Backbone as CSV, one residue per row, in Angstrom:
resi,resn,N_x,N_y,N_z,CA_x,CA_y,CA_z,C_x,C_y,C_z
1,UNK,-20.199,-28.276,-31.846,-19.640,-27.065,-31.268,-19.641,-27.144,-29.740
2,UNK,-20.742,-27.631,-29.194,-20.868,-27.786,-27.739,-19.732,-28.637,-27.196
3,UNK,-19.475,-29.753,-27.847,-18.447,-30.685,-27.399,-17.054,-30.056,-27.471
4,UNK,-16.805,-29.277,-28.504,-15.510,-28.608,-28.648,-15.296,-27.628,-27.499
5,UNK,-16.316,-26.803,-27.212,-16.213,-25.852,-26.102,-16.008,-26.583,-24.776
6,UNK,-16.700,-27.677,-24.588,-16.579,-28.445,-23.355,-15.169,-29.000,-23.199
7,UNK,-14.631,-29.581,-24.247,-13.280,-30.153,-24.195,-12.246,-29.056,-23.947
8,UNK,-12.373,-27.952,-24.672,-11.434,-26.840,-24.466,-11.565,-26.314,-23.044
9,UNK,-12.785,-26.097,-22.585,-13.020,-25.573,-21.243,-12.493,-26.479,-20.154
10,UNK,-12.682,-27.781,-20.318,-12.186,-28.730,-19.320,-10.659,-28.801,-19.294
11,UNK,-10.032,-28.474,-20.412,-8.568,-28.506,-20.460,-7.939,-27.218,-19.902
12,UNK,-8.752,-26.195,-19.721,-8.253,-24.917,-19.202,-8.293,-24.930,-17.675
13,UNK,-7.371,-24.208,-17.036,-7.437,-24.128,-15.576,-8.704,-23.402,-15.130
14,UNK,-9.287,-23.866,-14.053,-10.506,-23.264,-13.514,-10.202,-21.880,-12.933
15,UNK,-8.999,-21.715,-12.407,-8.677,-20.493,-11.673,-7.279,-20.002,-12.036
16,UNK,-7.146,-18.695,-12.090,-5.856,-18.046,-12.298,-5.560,-17.209,-11.064
17,UNK,-4.294,-17.128,-10.701,-3.908,-16.421,-9.479,-2.727,-15.506,-9.768
18,UNK,-2.781,-14.305,-9.193,-1.642,-13.390,-9.272,-1.374,-12.838,-7.880
19,UNK,-0.150,-12.449,-7.683,0.239,-11.842,-6.415,1.283,-10.782,-6.719
20,UNK,1.142,-9.640,-6.089,2.094,-8.560,-6.337,2.192,-7.647,-5.128
21,UNK,3.313,-6.979,-5.033,3.514,-5.956,-4.014,3.353,-4.597,-4.664
22,UNK,2.649,-3.710,-3.983,2.433,-2.357,-4.487,2.881,-1.391,-3.397
23,UNK,3.831,-0.533,-3.740,4.279,0.487,-2.785,3.587,1.804,-3.099
24,UNK,3.019,2.419,-2.066,2.309,3.684,-2.228,2.909,4.704,-1.270
25,UNK,3.267,5.848,-1.805,3.855,6.921,-0.990,2.749,7.658,-0.248
26,UNK,2.182,6.976,0.734,1.105,7.556,1.551,1.083,6.818,2.891
27,UNK,0.622,7.496,3.934,0.563,6.856,5.249,-0.397,5.669,5.274
28,UNK,-0.099,4.716,6.123,-0.909,3.510,6.264,-2.373,3.835,6.510
29,UNK,-2.656,4.785,7.375,-4.043,5.169,7.680,-4.809,5.562,6.416
30,UNK,-4.180,6.380,5.578,-4.831,6.839,4.348,-5.084,5.680,3.378
31,UNK,-4.097,4.810,3.238,-4.229,3.675,2.325,-5.307,2.724,2.849
32,UNK,-5.268,2.425,4.133,-6.254,1.538,4.751,-7.673,2.062,4.538
33,UNK,-7.891,3.328,4.865,-9.232,3.915,4.738,-9.716,3.927,3.291
34,UNK,-8.828,4.163,2.366,-9.196,4.200,0.950,-9.566,2.805,0.428
35,UNK,-8.773,1.820,0.759,-8.995,0.463,0.257,-10.228,-0.184,0.887
36,UNK,-10.409,-0.003,2.176,-11.468,-0.742,2.879,-12.829,-0.069,2.848
37,UNK,-12.903,1.185,2.447,-14.197,1.852,2.329,-14.735,1.593,0.915
38,UNK,-15.419,0.458,0.763,-15.844,0.034,-0.572,-16.833,1.000,-1.214
39,UNK,-17.655,1.651,-0.416,-18.648,2.582,-0.960,-17.963,3.770,-1.645
40,UNK,-16.864,4.221,-1.076,-16.178,5.393,-1.631,-15.189,5.049,-2.745
41,UNK,-15.048,3.778,-3.073,-14.133,3.414,-4.152,-14.569,3.993,-5.497
42,UNK,-15.824,4.319,-5.602,-16.334,4.948,-6.818,-15.614,6.279,-7.088
43,UNK,-15.083,6.902,-6.034,-14.392,8.188,-6.158,-13.024,8.067,-6.824
44,UNK,-12.414,6.903,-6.766,-11.053,6.802,-7.294,-10.848,5.670,-8.309
45,UNK,-11.745,4.719,-8.365,-11.593,3.629,-9.339,-12.245,4.026,-10.662
46,UNK,-11.435,4.175,-11.678,-11.923,4.650,-12.969,-12.726,3.605,-13.734
47,UNK,-12.664,2.350,-13.305,-13.396,1.286,-13.988,-14.829,1.131,-13.490
48,UNK,-15.190,1.819,-12.400,-16.511,1.630,-11.802,-17.507,2.697,-12.226
49,UNK,-18.726,2.246,-12.443,-19.840,3.154,-12.710,-20.628,3.403,-11.420
50,UNK,-20.782,2.330,-10.612,-21.625,2.424,-9.435,-21.296,1.295,-8.462
51,UNK,-21.532,1.523,-7.172,-21.434,0.476,-6.159,-22.743,0.457,-5.396
52,UNK,-23.319,-0.727,-5.292,-24.575,-0.887,-4.557,-24.339,-1.762,-3.336
53,UNK,-24.659,-1.224,-2.162,-24.585,-2.034,-0.949,-25.765,-2.986,-0.940
54,UNK,-25.514,-4.236,-0.604,-26.568,-5.244,-0.618,-27.042,-5.576,0.791
55,UNK,-26.127,-5.940,1.637,-26.495,-6.454,2.947,-25.220,-6.620,3.754
56,UNK,-25.345,-7.252,4.880,-24.179,-7.662,5.634,-24.497,-8.969,6.338
57,UNK,-23.479,-9.790,6.471,-23.593,-11.054,7.183,-22.520,-11.035,8.259
58,UNK,-22.951,-11.156,9.511,-22.019,-11.095,10.642,-21.145,-9.840,10.579
59,UNK,-21.742,-8.706,10.266,-21.053,-7.411,10.160,-20.078,-7.305,8.988
60,UNK,-20.092,-8.266,8.070,-19.252,-8.174,6.886,-20.126,-7.768,5.700
61,UNK,-19.730,-6.695,5.045,-20.495,-6.125,3.939,-20.615,-7.056,2.738
62,UNK,-21.727,-6.900,2.030,-21.927,-7.497,0.714,-22.275,-6.337,-0.218
63,UNK,-21.623,-6.260,-1.363,-21.859,-5.162,-2.294,-21.707,-5.652,-3.724
64,UNK,-22.277,-4.876,-4.637,-22.149,-5.166,-6.063,-21.406,-4.020,-6.725
65,UNK,-20.365,-4.374,-7.460,-19.625,-3.400,-8.246,-20.182,-3.443,-9.667
66,UNK,-20.641,-2.301,-10.131,-21.163,-2.194,-11.487,-20.116,-1.439,-12.303
67,UNK,-19.414,-2.156,-13.178,-18.341,-1.524,-13.938,-18.872,-0.695,-15.102
68,UNK,-18.022,0.135,-15.642,-18.381,0.898,-16.826,-18.522,-0.027,-18.027
69,UNK,-17.761,-1.118,-18.027,-17.849,-2.124,-19.088,-17.823,-3.501,-18.449
70,UNK,-18.609,-4.418,-18.989,-18.577,-5.788,-18.485,-19.689,-6.076,-17.487
71,UNK,-19.578,-7.233,-16.855,-20.602,-7.726,-15.943,-20.406,-7.225,-14.516
72,UNK,-21.513,-7.015,-13.822,-21.476,-6.656,-12.409,-20.959,-7.838,-11.600
73,UNK,-20.304,-7.515,-10.485,-19.740,-8.548,-9.627,-20.150,-8.251,-8.192
74,UNK,-20.769,-9.246,-7.545,-21.156,-9.107,-6.144,-20.073,-9.740,-5.287
75,UNK,-19.681,-9.008,-4.237,-18.595,-9.458,-3.371,-19.010,-9.398,-1.911
76,UNK,-18.298,-10.154,-1.108,-18.523,-10.142,0.328,-17.186,-10.044,1.045
77,UNK,-17.154,-9.187,2.050,-15.986,-9.083,2.893,-15.898,-10.366,3.730
78,UNK,-14.706,-10.929,3.825,-14.501,-12.146,4.614,-13.775,-11.869,5.923
79,UNK,-12.801,-10.965,5.881,-12.009,-10.680,7.074,-11.488,-9.256,7.002
80,UNK,-11.346,-8.681,8.153,-10.848,-7.315,8.268,-10.063,-7.232,9.573
81,UNK,-8.765,-7.009,9.457,-7.910,-6.791,10.622,-7.267,-5.428,10.438
82,UNK,-7.678,-4.483,11.265,-7.308,-3.089,11.066,-5.818,-2.892,10.823
83,UNK,-5.539,-2.185,9.734,-4.192,-1.835,9.283,-3.327,-3.040,8.925
84,UNK,-3.951,-4.225,8.813,-3.178,-5.423,8.498,-3.717,-6.209,7.320
85,UNK,-5.043,-6.432,7.275,-5.569,-7.377,6.301,-6.992,-7.024,5.895
86,UNK,-7.264,-7.139,4.588,-8.604,-6.972,4.027,-8.813,-8.130,3.060
87,UNK,-9.823,-8.945,3.324,-10.073,-10.123,2.512,-11.518,-10.121,2.024
88,UNK,-11.700,-10.441,0.754,-13.048,-10.472,0.171,-13.123,-11.578,-0.862
89,UNK,-14.367,-11.963,-1.188,-14.561,-12.971,-2.223,-15.708,-12.561,-3.136
90,UNK,-15.662,-13.064,-4.361,-16.764,-12.880,-5.291,-17.829,-13.904,-4.926
91,UNK,-19.045,-13.438,-4.758,-20.153,-14.349,-4.496,-20.488,-15.032,-5.812
92,UNK,-20.472,-16.361,-5.830,-20.602,-17.066,-7.108,-21.993,-17.042,-7.742
93,UNK,-22.648,-15.884,-7.713,-23.891,-15.740,-8.457,-23.592,-15.172,-9.842
94,UNK,-22.434,-14.591,-9.990,-22.031,-14.064,-11.292,-21.245,-15.156,-12.033
95,UNK,-20.769,-14.843,-13.189,-20.025,-15.813,-13.989,-18.731,-16.230,-13.293
96,UNK,-18.142,-15.306,-12.581,-16.828,-15.534,-12.003,-16.902,-15.957,-10.537
97,UNK,-15.863,-16.668,-10.128,-15.604,-16.927,-8.719,-14.228,-16.331,-8.453
98,UNK,-14.022,-15.867,-7.242,-12.730,-15.272,-6.979,-12.541,-14.906,-5.531
99,UNK,-11.323,-14.500,-5.257,-10.909,-14.208,-3.893,-9.806,-13.160,-3.962
100,UNK,-9.792,-12.269,-2.977,-8.768,-11.229,-2.920,-8.311,-11.052,-1.484
101,UNK,-7.020,-11.009,-1.301,-6.424,-10.789,0.008,-5.432,-9.642,-0.120
102,UNK,-5.625,-8.600,0.685,-4.711,-7.461,0.678,-4.104,-7.357,2.069
103,UNK,-2.776,-7.441,2.112,-2.050,-7.333,3.371,-1.292,-6.009,3.368
104,UNK,-1.323,-5.312,4.489,-0.771,-3.965,4.617,0.472,-3.987,5.504
105,UNK,1.489,-3.232,5.124,2.642,-2.985,5.998,3.126,-1.566,5.715
106,UNK,3.703,-0.957,6.724,4.090,0.450,6.547,5.534,0.693,6.955
107,UNK,6.046,1.800,6.447,7.372,2.308,6.795,7.271,3.829,6.790
108,UNK,8.349,4.484,7.098,8.318,5.947,7.062,8.114,6.480,5.652
109,UNK,8.517,5.717,4.659,8.414,6.156,3.265,7.020,5.972,2.684
110,UNK,6.210,5.083,3.299,4.880,4.843,2.759,4.316,3.498,3.180
111,UNK,3.444,2.967,2.351,2.724,1.729,2.669,2.900,0.722,1.532
112,UNK,3.145,-0.510,1.903,3.231,-1.599,0.924,2.014,-2.490,1.074
113,UNK,1.394,-2.781,-0.060,0.278,-3.714,-0.091,0.752,-4.991,-0.774
114,UNK,0.471,-6.114,-0.170,0.687,-7.418,-0.805,-0.697,-7.869,-1.244
115,UNK,-0.951,-7.829,-2.556,-2.272,-8.153,-3.098,-2.202,-9.515,-3.787
116,UNK,-3.027,-10.430,-3.309,-3.103,-11.761,-3.899,-4.544,-11.961,-4.347
117,UNK,-4.709,-12.219,-5.642,-6.054,-12.361,-6.200,-6.149,-13.629,-7.031
118,UNK,-7.331,-14.208,-6.987,-7.620,-15.326,-7.874,-8.950,-15.051,-8.558
119,UNK,-9.062,-15.517,-9.778,-10.281,-15.345,-10.555,-10.480,-16.615,-11.362
120,UNK,-11.719,-17.096,-11.378,-11.987,-18.328,-12.106,-13.407,-18.382,-12.619
121,UNK,-13.655,-19.386,-13.427,-14.984,-19.646,-13.981,-15.286,-21.108,-13.703
122,UNK,-16.346,-21.363,-12.933,-16.727,-22.744,-12.614,-17.187,-23.514,-13.841
123,UNK,-17.973,-22.868,-14.683,-18.577,-23.535,-15.830,-17.538,-23.717,-16.943
124,UNK,-17.159,-24.961,-17.265,-16.140,-25.174,-18.298,-16.565,-24.693,-19.688
125,UNK,-17.858,-24.582,-19.938,-18.312,-24.081,-21.235,-18.046,-22.587,-21.396
126,UNK,-17.972,-21.880,-20.283,-17.744,-20.430,-20.339,-16.264,-20.064,-20.248
127,UNK,-15.406,-20.985,-19.839,-13.980,-20.683,-19.682,-13.305,-20.204,-20.966
128,UNK,-13.564,-20.827,-22.136,-12.880,-20.360,-23.342,-13.208,-18.908,-23.695
129,UNK,-14.364,-18.434,-23.315,-14.776,-17.071,-23.641,-14.368,-16.051,-22.586
130,UNK,-14.019,-16.506,-21.402,-13.820,-15.611,-20.267,-12.505,-14.837,-20.298
131,UNK,-11.483,-15.386,-20.921,-10.171,-14.739,-20.954,-9.749,-14.330,-19.541
132,UNK,-9.783,-15.271,-18.632,-9.605,-15.021,-17.206,-8.285,-14.342,-16.888
133,UNK,-7.179,-14.883,-17.393,-5.875,-14.327,-17.012,-5.728,-12.880,-17.478
134,UNK,-6.257,-12.560,-18.654,-6.186,-11.182,-19.141,-7.036,-10.255,-18.283
135,UNK,-8.240,-10.699,-17.898,-9.115,-9.892,-17.047,-8.475,-9.655,-15.678
136,UNK,-7.876,-10.694,-15.128,-7.253,-10.593,-13.814,-6.089,-9.619,-13.841
137,UNK,-5.221,-9.751,-14.820,-4.072,-8.846,-14.948,-4.520,-7.407,-15.209
138,UNK,-5.448,-7.239,-16.144,-5.924,-5.896,-16.470,-6.602,-5.243,-15.268
139,UNK,-7.429,-6.000,-14.565,-8.104,-5.476,-13.381,-7.132,-5.098,-12.285
140,UNK,-6.129,-5.945,-12.061,-5.121,-5.665,-11.032,-4.302,-4.426,-11.399
141,UNK,-3.921,-4.311,-12.655,-3.155,-3.147,-13.097,-3.958,-1.857,-12.930
142,UNK,-5.231,-1.890,-13.330,-6.082,-0.703,-13.227,-6.270,-0.298,-11.763
143,UNK,-6.560,-1.255,-10.909,-6.749,-0.998,-9.474,-5.499,-0.341,-8.882
144,UNK,-4.352,-0.913,-9.190,-3.078,-0.400,-8.683,-2.816,1.025,-9.176
145,UNK,-3.009,1.267,-10.457,-2.781,2.600,-11.022,-3.724,3.634,-10.411
146,UNK,-4.993,3.278,-10.306,-5.986,4.200,-9.751,-5.689,4.520,-8.286
147,UNK,-5.335,3.511,-7.519,-5.045,3.708,-6.100,-3.826,4.604,-5.906
148,UNK,-2.773,4.351,-6.645,-1.565,5.174,-6.547,-1.843,6.611,-6.971
149,UNK,-2.568,6.787,-8.053,-2.884,8.129,-8.557,-3.707,8.907,-7.522
150,UNK,-4.656,8.235,-6.895,-5.528,8.874,-5.920,-4.771,9.259,-4.646
151,UNK,-3.891,8.390,-4.178,-3.228,8.615,-2.890,-1.907,9.369,-2.993
152,UNK,-1.264,9.302,-4.127,0.053,9.931,-4.259,-0.056,11.313,-4.894
153,UNK,-0.989,12.098,-4.412,-1.136,13.464,-4.915,-0.067,14.340,-4.284
154,UNK,0.467,15.217,-5.051,1.553,16.085,-4.573,1.048,17.203,-3.697
């Protein structure tokens, strides 16, 4: 059984990547503040149970997202360029490794986010069980829906 899982895991891609544009009918300032304030994401992300601040390295936050279902994920902010870019990565202490880049642009009609995410599993024995592409798509869809619902209030 071990050998079968290893062979299957080694044949699977280590990482899956998605990229999408999300248009939100809200001013850039509101979208920026909502996305980059990780502590307050508990207010609008329906998948989260709790967020715990861990530390900071060179003024970049480290936090753990505790979901309502599934494993906790610790992340670290990598880059922050006001009203332009928010970049973070999963700290590889959990099962997953990953990276997220959100680029912001605005118009009079609202704000467009270019979200590029990758999610992977280093351990080939765990890849067959991880269902990475489904988790990545489902997580991205939920994040997008929650963000739009929170910001596009009438």
